[in-house]
C-alpha positions as CSV (number, residue, x, y, z in Angstrom):
1,M,25.1,-54.5,2.3
2,K,22.7,-56.3,4.9
3,I,23.2,-53.7,7.2
4,A,21.6,-51.2,4.6
5,L,18.8,-53.6,4.1
6,L,18.2,-53.8,7.8
7,L,17.9,-50.0,8.0
8,T,15.4,-49.6,5.1
9,Y,13.2,-52.7,6.3
10,S,9.6,-51.5,6.5
11,G,8.1,-54.9,7.8
12,D,6.5,-55.4,11.3
13,M,9.1,-56.8,13.7
14,F,8.4,-57.3,17.5
15,V,9.7,-59.1,20.6
16,K,8.2,-62.2,21.7
17,I,8.6,-64.4,24.7
18,T,8.2,-68.1,24.0
19,T,8.5,-71.2,26.3
20,S,10.3,-74.5,25.8
21,G,9.9,-76.8,28.8
22,P,10.6,-74.7,32.0
23,R,12.5,-72.0,30.2
24,C,11.4,-68.9,28.7
25,Y,13.2,-67.1,25.7
26,V,13.1,-63.7,24.1
27,K,13.1,-63.7,20.4
28,L,13.1,-60.9,17.6
29,V,10.1,-61.9,15.3
30,E,9.0,-60.7,11.8
31,A,5.4,-60.5,10.8
32,Y,4.8,-61.1,7.1
33,R,2.6,-62.5,4.5
34,D,3.2,-65.6,2.4
35,A,2.4,-65.8,-1.4
36,A,-1.3,-67.0,-0.5
37,G,-1.6,-63.8,1.6
38,V,-1.6,-65.7,4.8
39,S,-0.1,-64.0,7.9
40,R,3.0,-65.7,9.2
41,Q,5.9,-65.2,11.6
42,R,9.5,-65.8,11.2
43,V,12.3,-65.6,14.0
44,I,14.9,-63.4,13.0
45,A,17.1,-63.8,16.2
46,T,16.9,-65.4,19.6
47,L,18.1,-62.9,22.1
48,G,18.5,-65.4,24.9
49,R,16.7,-66.4,27.9
50,L,14.3,-64.2,29.8
51,E,16.0,-64.3,33.1
52,S,19.2,-63.4,31.3
53,V,17.6,-60.3,29.5
54,R,15.9,-59.2,32.6
55,A,19.2,-59.2,34.5
56,G,20.7,-56.7,32.0
57,E,22.9,-59.2,30.0
58,A,21.3,-58.0,26.7
59,D,22.0,-54.3,27.1
60,S,24.9,-54.4,24.7
61,L,22.9,-56.0,22.1
62,V,20.0,-53.4,22.6
63,N,22.6,-50.6,22.3
64,G,24.1,-52.0,19.2
65,L,20.5,-52.2,17.5
66,L,19.9,-48.7,18.6
67,R,23.3,-47.5,17.2
68,A,22.6,-49.3,14.0
69,A,19.1,-47.5,13.6
70,G,20.5,-44.2,14.3
71,K,18.7,-43.7,17.6
72,P,20.0,-42.6,21.0
73,T,21.5,-45.7,23.0
74,M,20.2,-46.5,26.6
75,A,21.8,-44.7,29.4
76,V,23.8,-47.0,31.6
77,E,23.9,-45.8,35.2
78,V,27.2,-46.6,36.9
79,K,27.0,-46.7,40.7
80,P,30.6,-46.3,42.4
81,V,31.2,-48.6,45.2
82,V,32.1,-46.6,48.3
83,A,33.1,-48.1,51.6
84,F,33.0,-45.8,54.8
85,K,34.7,-46.6,58.0
86,E,33.4,-45.0,61.1
């Protein structure tokens, strides 16, 4: 049931980079208006540290979100390791 709600959601979501001390974090954030009409932001999920996301450690999470949205997943390039002797 929650997946259906996520797929039909029409609000504004975006990725935000925040800092806490020396570390940077990547967060999925929702923009909304409260009962008084004031614009607010709510953190939906913390995706991890920025350096981990940049290193590709969040690829499986991104692919899962793309699959849930019915969109094509990211192409993962696999490079074979070949050793040559002369």
